[in-house]
C-alpha positions as CSV (number, residue, x, y, z in Angstrom):
1,X,30.7,4.3,-46.9
2,X,28.1,5.4,-44.5
3,X,24.4,4.1,-43.7
4,X,22.0,4.9,-41.0
5,X,18.9,3.9,-39.7
6,X,17.0,6.7,-41.4
7,X,17.9,4.9,-44.7
8,X,20.6,7.6,-45.7
9,X,23.8,6.3,-47.5
10,X,27.0,8.4,-48.3
11,X,30.4,8.0,-49.6
12,X,33.6,10.0,-48.9
13,X,36.9,9.2,-50.5
14,X,38.9,10.1,-47.3
15,X,42.8,9.9,-47.8
16,X,45.9,12.0,-47.7
17,X,46.1,12.5,-51.4
18,X,49.1,14.4,-52.7
19,X,48.3,17.8,-54.5
20,X,50.9,17.6,-57.6
21,X,51.6,20.4,-59.7
22,X,52.2,19.9,-63.3
23,X,51.8,16.1,-63.4
24,X,49.7,13.3,-62.1
25,X,52.1,10.9,-60.5
26,X,51.9,8.1,-63.0
27,X,55.0,8.4,-64.5
28,X,58.6,9.5,-63.4
29,X,59.6,13.3,-63.4
30,X,62.7,15.1,-63.2
31,X,63.5,16.3,-59.5
32,X,66.4,18.5,-60.3
33,X,64.4,21.8,-60.0
34,X,61.5,21.5,-58.0
35,X,59.1,21.7,-60.7
36,X,57.2,18.7,-59.6
37,X,57.0,18.8,-56.0
38,X,54.1,18.2,-53.9
39,X,51.9,21.1,-52.9
40,X,50.5,19.9,-49.8
41,X,47.5,17.4,-50.0
42,X,44.1,17.8,-51.6
43,X,41.9,19.5,-49.1
44,X,39.0,17.6,-47.4
45,X,36.2,19.5,-49.3
46,X,37.8,18.8,-52.8
47,X,37.9,14.8,-52.2
48,X,35.1,12.9,-53.8
49,X,31.9,12.8,-51.9
50,X,28.3,11.5,-52.3
51,X,25.1,11.2,-50.5
52,X,22.0,9.5,-51.2
53,X,22.7,8.5,-54.7
54,X,19.8,7.8,-57.0
55,X,20.7,3.9,-57.1
56,X,20.3,3.8,-53.3
57,X,23.5,1.9,-52.8
58,X,27.2,2.1,-53.2
59,X,29.4,-0.8,-54.8
60,X,33.2,-0.5,-54.4
61,X,34.7,-4.3,-55.0
62,X,38.2,-2.9,-55.3
63,X,37.2,-0.9,-58.4
64,X,37.9,2.4,-59.8
65,X,34.5,3.7,-58.2
66,X,35.2,7.6,-58.2
67,X,34.2,8.2,-61.7
68,X,30.9,6.1,-61.3
69,X,30.1,7.6,-57.6
70,X,30.9,11.1,-58.6
71,X,30.8,11.6,-62.4
72,X,33.1,14.4,-63.7
73,X,35.5,14.3,-60.9
74,X,38.9,15.5,-62.3
75,X,41.7,15.0,-59.8
76,X,43.6,11.9,-60.4
77,X,43.6,10.1,-57.2
78,X,44.8,6.6,-58.6
79,X,45.4,4.6,-61.6
80,X,45.8,0.9,-60.4
81,X,42.7,-1.1,-59.5
82,X,41.2,-4.5,-59.8
83,X,39.3,-5.7,-62.7
84,X,35.6,-4.6,-62.9
85,X,34.2,-8.0,-62.8
86,X,33.4,-8.3,-59.2
87,X,31.9,-4.8,-59.4
88,X,29.9,-5.9,-62.4
89,X,28.4,-8.8,-60.5
90,X,27.7,-7.2,-57.4
91,X,25.9,-4.6,-59.4
92,X,23.9,-6.9,-61.3
93,X,22.7,-8.5,-57.9
94,X,21.8,-5.2,-56.4
95,X,19.8,-4.0,-59.3
96,X,17.9,-7.2,-59.4
97,X,15.5,-6.6,-56.7
98,X,14.7,-3.3,-54.6
99,X,15.3,-4.9,-50.9
100,X,17.7,-7.3,-49.3
101,X,17.8,-9.1,-46.2
102,X,20.9,-10.0,-44.2
103,X,20.8,-13.6,-45.6
104,X,21.0,-11.6,-48.9
105,X,24.0,-9.7,-48.2
106,X,25.7,-13.0,-46.6
107,X,24.9,-14.8,-49.8
108,X,26.2,-11.9,-51.9
109,X,29.9,-11.9,-50.1
110,X,30.1,-15.7,-50.9
111,X,29.0,-15.5,-54.6
112,X,31.2,-17.3,-57.1
113,X,29.6,-16.4,-60.3
114,X,32.4,-15.8,-62.9
115,X,31.6,-12.9,-65.4
116,X,34.5,-13.8,-67.7
117,X,33.3,-17.3,-68.0
118,X,30.0,-16.1,-69.4
119,X,32.0,-14.7,-72.4
120,X,34.5,-17.5,-73.0
121,X,32.7,-20.8,-72.4
122,X,30.2,-20.0,-75.6
123,X,33.2,-19.4,-77.5
124,X,34.9,-22.6,-76.5
125,X,31.9,-24.6,-77.1
126,X,32.0,-23.5,-80.8
127,X,35.5,-24.7,-81.3
128,X,36.0,-28.2,-83.1
129,X,37.8,-30.8,-80.8
130,X,39.1,-34.0,-82.6
131,X,39.5,-36.2,-79.4
132,X,36.8,-38.0,-77.6
133,X,38.6,-37.2,-74.2
134,X,38.5,-33.5,-74.8
135,X,34.9,-33.5,-76.0
136,X,34.2,-35.4,-72.7
137,X,35.8,-32.8,-70.7
138,X,34.0,-30.0,-72.5
139,X,30.6,-31.5,-72.1
140,X,30.9,-30.6,-68.3
141,X,30.7,-26.9,-69.5
142,X,27.3,-27.5,-71.3
143,X,24.6,-26.3,-69.5
144,X,27.0,-24.9,-66.3
145,X,25.8,-22.1,-64.8
146,X,29.1,-20.3,-64.6
147,X,29.3,-20.6,-60.8
148,X,32.7,-21.6,-59.6
149,X,31.3,-23.8,-56.8
150,X,34.1,-25.9,-54.9
151,X,32.1,-29.4,-55.6
152,X,32.1,-28.4,-59.2
153,X,34.2,-30.2,-61.8
154,X,33.1,-27.9,-64.6
155,X,34.6,-25.0,-62.5
156,X,37.9,-26.7,-62.6
157,X,37.9,-27.5,-66.2
158,X,37.1,-23.6,-66.9
159,X,39.7,-22.4,-64.3
160,X,42.6,-24.4,-65.9
161,X,41.3,-23.2,-69.5
162,X,41.4,-19.6,-68.3
163,X,44.8,-20.2,-66.8
164,X,46.1,-21.4,-70.0
165,X,44.2,-19.0,-72.3
166,X,45.8,-15.6,-70.7
167,X,49.5,-16.2,-72.2
168,X,48.1,-17.5,-75.5
169,X,45.6,-14.6,-75.9
170,X,48.6,-12.2,-75.4
171,X,51.3,-13.9,-77.4
172,X,50.0,-12.2,-80.9
173,X,50.7,-9.1,-79.1
174,X,54.2,-9.7,-78.0
175,X,57.7,-10.1,-79.3
176,X,59.0,-13.7,-79.4
177,X,61.5,-12.9,-76.7
178,X,58.7,-11.6,-74.4
179,X,56.4,-14.5,-74.4
180,X,58.0,-16.6,-72.0
181,X,58.7,-13.9,-69.3
182,X,55.6,-11.7,-69.8
183,X,53.2,-12.3,-66.9
184,X,50.9,-9.1,-66.2
185,X,47.7,-10.6,-68.0
186,X,44.8,-8.3,-68.1
187,X,41.6,-10.6,-68.2
188,X,39.5,-7.7,-69.9
189,X,42.0,-7.5,-72.5
190,X,41.7,-11.1,-73.1
191,X,38.0,-11.0,-73.3
192,X,38.4,-8.3,-75.9
193,X,40.7,-10.2,-78.1
194,X,38.8,-13.4,-78.0
195,X,35.4,-11.5,-78.8
196,X,36.9,-9.4,-81.6
197,X,40.3,-10.4,-82.5
198,X,42.4,-7.4,-84.0
199,X,45.1,-7.2,-86.5
200,X,47.6,-8.8,-84.4
201,X,45.7,-12.1,-84.9
202,X,45.6,-12.1,-88.8
203,X,45.1,-9.5,-91.8
204,X,41.5,-10.6,-92.6
205,X,38.3,-11.1,-90.4
206,X,38.7,-14.9,-91.4
207,X,42.2,-15.2,-90.4
208,X,41.8,-13.3,-87.1
209,X,38.6,-15.8,-86.1
210,X,40.6,-18.7,-87.3
211,X,43.7,-17.8,-85.1
212,X,41.4,-17.0,-82.2
213,X,39.9,-20.5,-82.5
214,X,43.3,-22.2,-82.5
215,X,44.1,-20.3,-79.4
216,X,41.0,-21.5,-77.7
217,X,41.6,-25.0,-78.8
218,X,45.3,-25.0,-77.6
219,X,44.3,-23.5,-74.3
220,X,41.7,-26.2,-73.7
221,X,44.0,-29.1,-74.7
222,X,46.7,-27.8,-72.3
223,X,44.1,-27.6,-69.6
224,X,42.7,-30.8,-69.9
225,X,46.1,-32.4,-70.0
226,X,47.1,-30.5,-66.6
227,X,44.2,-31.7,-65.0
228,X,44.5,-35.2,-65.9
229,X,48.4,-35.0,-64.5
230,X,47.1,-33.5,-61.6
231,X,44.0,-35.4,-60.8
232,X,43.5,-38.2,-63.0
233,X,41.4,-39.0,-66.2
234,X,38.2,-39.3,-64.2
235,X,36.3,-36.0,-64.3
236,X,34.5,-36.7,-60.9
237,X,37.9,-36.3,-59.3
238,X,38.2,-32.9,-60.8
239,X,36.0,-30.8,-58.2
240,X,37.4,-27.3,-58.0
241,X,37.4,-27.4,-54.2
242,X,39.8,-30.4,-54.1
243,X,42.3,-28.6,-56.1
244,X,41.8,-25.0,-54.9
245,X,42.4,-24.8,-51.2
246,X,43.3,-22.3,-48.5
247,X,46.1,-23.6,-46.6
248,X,47.0,-21.9,-43.2
249,X,50.7,-22.5,-43.0
250,X,52.3,-21.7,-39.7
251,X,56.1,-20.9,-39.9
252,X,57.0,-23.8,-37.5
253,X,54.2,-26.2,-38.4
254,X,55.6,-29.5,-39.8
255,X,59.2,-29.3,-37.9
256,X,60.4,-32.5,-36.4
257,X,58.8,-33.2,-32.7
258,X,58.9,-35.7,-30.2
259,X,57.7,-39.1,-31.7
260,X,54.1,-39.3,-31.7
261,X,53.4,-35.6,-30.9
262,X,50.8,-33.9,-32.6
263,X,51.7,-30.5,-34.6
264,X,49.8,-28.3,-32.6
265,X,50.4,-25.5,-35.1
266,X,48.8,-27.1,-38.0
267,X,45.3,-25.9,-39.4
268,X,44.0,-28.4,-42.0
269,X,43.6,-27.0,-45.4
270,X,40.0,-26.1,-46.6
271,X,38.5,-26.4,-50.0
272,X,37.4,-23.1,-51.6
273,X,35.4,-22.1,-54.6
274,X,35.6,-18.9,-56.6
275,X,38.6,-17.3,-58.3
276,X,40.3,-13.7,-58.4
277,X,37.4,-12.4,-60.7
278,X,34.4,-13.7,-58.4
279,X,32.9,-11.5,-55.6
280,X,34.0,-14.0,-53.0
281,X,37.7,-13.5,-54.3
282,X,40.1,-16.3,-53.7
283,X,42.8,-15.9,-56.4
284,X,43.4,-17.5,-59.4
285,X,45.4,-20.9,-60.1
286,X,48.9,-20.4,-61.8
287,X,51.0,-23.1,-63.5
288,X,52.8,-24.0,-60.3
289,X,50.1,-23.3,-57.5
290,X,46.5,-23.8,-57.2
291,X,46.0,-22.9,-53.5
292,X,44.3,-19.5,-52.4
293,X,47.0,-16.9,-52.1
294,X,44.7,-13.9,-51.7
295,X,41.3,-12.8,-50.5
296,X,39.6,-11.7,-47.4
297,X,40.6,-13.4,-44.3
298,X,37.9,-11.0,-42.5
299,X,34.5,-10.0,-43.7
300,X,31.3,-8.8,-41.9
301,X,27.6,-7.9,-42.9
302,X,26.3,-5.0,-40.6
303,X,22.6,-4.6,-39.8
304,X,22.5,-1.0,-38.7
305,X,19.0,-1.3,-37.5
306,X,20.0,-4.1,-35.0
307,X,23.9,-4.2,-34.6
308,X,23.6,-7.6,-32.7
309,X,22.0,-9.4,-35.9
310,X,25.7,-8.5,-37.4
311,X,27.5,-11.5,-38.6
312,X,31.3,-12.0,-39.2
313,X,33.6,-14.6,-41.0
314,X,37.2,-14.8,-39.8
315,X,40.1,-17.3,-40.3
316,X,41.4,-19.6,-38.7
317,X,40.4,-18.5,-35.3
318,X,40.2,-16.1,-32.5
319,X,43.2,-16.9,-30.7
320,X,47.0,-17.1,-31.7
321,X,47.6,-19.7,-28.9
322,X,48.0,-23.1,-30.7
323,X,46.7,-25.0,-27.5
324,X,43.6,-22.8,-27.2
325,X,40.4,-24.4,-28.3
326,X,39.9,-21.2,-30.2
327,X,42.9,-21.3,-32.2
328,X,41.4,-22.6,-35.4
329,X,37.5,-22.5,-33.9
330,X,36.5,-20.1,-36.9
331,X,38.0,-22.0,-39.9
332,X,35.0,-24.2,-40.7
333,X,32.6,-21.3,-40.8
334,X,34.7,-19.2,-42.8
335,X,35.0,-22.0,-45.3
336,X,31.3,-22.6,-45.4
337,X,30.5,-18.7,-45.6
338,X,28.4,-19.3,-42.5
339,X,28.6,-16.1,-40.6
340,X,29.2,-16.0,-36.8
341,X,27.3,-13.7,-34.6
342,X,29.1,-10.3,-34.0
343,X,27.9,-9.2,-30.7
344,X,27.6,-5.4,-30.0
345,X,25.6,-4.6,-26.8
346,X,26.5,-5.9,-23.6
347,X,23.7,-8.3,-23.3
348,X,24.8,-10.0,-26.4
349,X,28.4,-10.0,-25.3
350,X,27.3,-11.5,-22.1
351,X,25.0,-14.2,-24.1
352,X,27.8,-15.3,-26.3
353,X,31.2,-15.0,-24.4
354,X,33.0,-18.3,-23.4
355,X,35.0,-16.9,-20.6
356,X,36.3,-13.5,-19.2
357,X,40.1,-12.7,-19.4
358,X,41.2,-10.2,-17.1
359,X,44.3,-8.2,-17.7
360,X,45.7,-6.6,-14.7
361,X,48.8,-4.4,-14.5
362,X,51.8,-5.5,-12.4
363,X,54.1,-2.7,-11.5
364,X,57.7,-2.7,-12.6
365,X,59.8,-3.4,-9.5
366,X,63.2,-3.8,-11.1
367,X,64.3,-0.7,-9.1
368,X,62.1,-0.9,-5.7
369,X,61.2,2.0,-3.9
370,X,63.1,2.8,-0.6
371,X,60.0,1.8,1.6
372,X,59.4,-1.5,-0.1
373,X,59.6,-4.6,2.2
374,X,62.6,-6.8,2.1
375,X,64.1,-9.8,3.6
376,X,67.7,-10.2,3.7
377,X,68.9,-13.2,2.1
378,X,72.6,-14.7,1.9
379,X,73.9,-15.8,-1.6
380,X,77.3,-16.8,-2.5
381,X,78.7,-15.3,0.7
382,X,77.4,-11.8,0.1
383,X,74.1,-10.4,1.5
384,X,71.2,-9.8,-1.1
385,X,68.1,-8.2,-0.7
386,X,65.1,-9.7,-2.4
387,X,61.4,-8.7,-2.4
388,X,59.0,-10.8,-0.7
389,X,55.8,-10.6,-2.7
390,X,54.1,-8.5,-5.3
391,X,51.8,-5.7,-3.7
392,X,49.1,-6.2,-6.4
393,X,47.7,-9.1,-4.3
394,X,47.6,-10.0,-0.8
395,X,49.7,-13.0,-1.0
396,X,49.4,-14.1,2.5
397,X,52.3,-15.2,4.6
398,X,55.5,-15.5,2.2
399,X,58.7,-16.8,3.3
400,X,61.8,-16.2,1.2
401,X,65.1,-18.4,2.0
402,X,68.4,-19.1,0.4
403,X,68.8,-19.7,-3.2
404,X,68.4,-23.6,-4.0
405,X,66.0,-23.9,-1.1
406,X,62.3,-24.2,-0.9
407,X,59.8,-21.7,-1.1
408,X,56.4,-22.3,0.8
409,X,53.4,-20.3,0.1
410,X,49.9,-20.3,1.4
411,X,47.4,-18.4,-0.6
412,X,43.8,-18.0,-0.1
413,X,41.4,-19.8,-2.5
414,X,41.1,-18.0,-5.9
415,X,44.4,-16.2,-5.4
416,X,47.2,-16.6,-7.8
417,X,51.3,-16.4,-7.7
418,X,53.1,-15.0,-10.5
419,X,56.9,-15.6,-10.3
420,X,59.3,-13.6,-12.6
421,X,63.1,-12.8,-12.7
422,X,64.5,-9.5,-12.0
423,X,66.6,-7.8,-14.7
424,X,67.0,-11.2,-16.5
425,X,68.4,-13.0,-13.3
426,X,66.8,-16.0,-11.7
427,X,66.0,-15.5,-8.3
428,X,64.3,-18.9,-7.2
429,X,65.3,-22.5,-8.3
430,X,64.0,-24.5,-5.4
431,X,60.9,-26.3,-4.8
432,X,57.5,-24.2,-5.1
433,X,54.6,-25.8,-2.8
434,X,51.2,-24.3,-3.2
435,X,49.0,-25.1,-0.2
436,X,45.9,-23.5,-1.8
437,X,45.3,-21.6,-5.0
438,X,47.1,-21.6,-8.5
439,X,50.5,-20.8,-9.5
440,X,52.0,-19.9,-12.8
441,X,55.7,-19.8,-13.6
442,X,57.1,-17.2,-16.0
443,X,60.8,-16.3,-17.2
444,X,62.7,-19.0,-15.3
445,X,66.1,-19.7,-16.5
446,X,65.7,-23.2,-15.3
447,X,62.3,-24.9,-14.4
448,X,61.9,-24.9,-10.4
449,X,62.4,-28.7,-9.1
450,X,59.2,-30.4,-8.1
451,X,57.0,-27.8,-9.3
452,X,53.5,-28.7,-8.2
453,X,50.0,-27.2,-8.8
């Protein structure tokens, strides 16, 4: 997608898309005679393109957008896309008013309104329930705004109802042996069958509606039972975000460590709203897992008129180093949906920077040049030539003595020393004393004795 400061917008479906002769790539074909071989790739000028559409915007949302953006486009570019619910909700918002601010776009990325809930909840509210605890749980859905907010018990009731409903709605269309294993549920089909139950639900319209209502009732009974087992029978404990969390599990987090030592790899779980069908996609609950398993770890809103006003969300942090203060510094803003400044200009970068990290190359001296300075060292009865210091920085007066003895360095203020092995061999295991400056040890087979900063 494209946008510029003059108000132009554009779309290019850029990809290497195979040009297939005699088939569309959806199903397997014989390969014995070359009849179905690729004929190169679709030429660039034949890929879908659009410029300044009448609507004034583009909306993708993981949907099959080519037929919507370029009506009549005939080439088959793909068949498997996400449900249209996120696309439909974005379209609904964008058609709601002519202009949007940066804050409006940030809010839209965090939108948790459920389009399927708008259809299913009214149907459920008409079903007869014979137990007070079921009626009490359903009362949470009366007047609900269909937004899957993390603080909403109604959102949790709906999510568990939706989870149980999918398999039950599909059952009339599946053989008995398939019902326990089939998992590829299409929510669009579920909505279609619940609003207009077909012949698989019964012979007459009355039979079909009765079967549909039984499915809705059974799904709700199972949902409430699951919630009670998970969180107890007090609806106040059913907030969706308390059940639906994003867990940042490091592969070595939770391993046994020294007594009382903190788990430096651990990042605390955060509460989440939404589901797999909301604009803020955070995945759907399953029978065995309610944590977020999919969704955007990074998102941004760009202001093309003033790039420095752009914002971003990312998780869990800017650094992958567990001991860094930036290891998980972004997770709270990501969970809250509060954008961080996305600096573009040098002035903005200087304003926001926490520190400067300089990466300077160090020459590979494993095989030294003939003119490199050496000092003879006696090791194990045979002479060995060892390098005195890296040439990248003037290290001052450096003395190298026998293995196992001390190395004493004198550095100017602000200089640094990097000590590394050659070809996997340790070449220093004595004491290191730094008179002035800073030292860093790397790649020692054994830590130097009496290492001091």
